[in-house]
Phi, psi and omega in degrees: 000128187257009176253132185240169176298134179097347178288148172268126183232163175238137180281129185264334184215161179099186184288346178256025182303134178093347182283138179249148179189171180274147174281118180272331183206137176244133180239087186297323181294323180273344182072035183229159174226152175252118182254133181296122176086000179241147178058054180278145177227148177273129178239129177268114185245148178270145176294133180242116178075193184275333186266328184283131179259139179272175178134196180265122184240137174279129182234136176283127181254156182292148174242151173295140183295337180287345181260013174232152177230141181288142178265118182288131177290338180284304183264345176075013181243154175290136181210172176277166183251130175251171180235137171221162182252139177271189185296327181275358179090009179278150178280137175236141176274138185229143174287133182283339182277309186251345177086003180282154179286142177262143181291000000 
């Protein structure tokens, strides 16, 4: 999986198509990511202890990684991620549209 926590992504399919947000959590084994502000669900929670308040809470739910694309900081458009190796042999993520390195 080439999308990591902290990346800015755009949702490609579903009811939240076109929405952009940061990846809050990446789950490589499940092939899912949690994007801030996308795929929200209402959860009815019970108050737990003295500090936790109960009620209806909006919760970010996981999306399949195949339905999001990383937004390149160079060209500003959603694109796929490529891999290239630097001089020391380390892997670097690269934008497939413009060729710039991704952080």
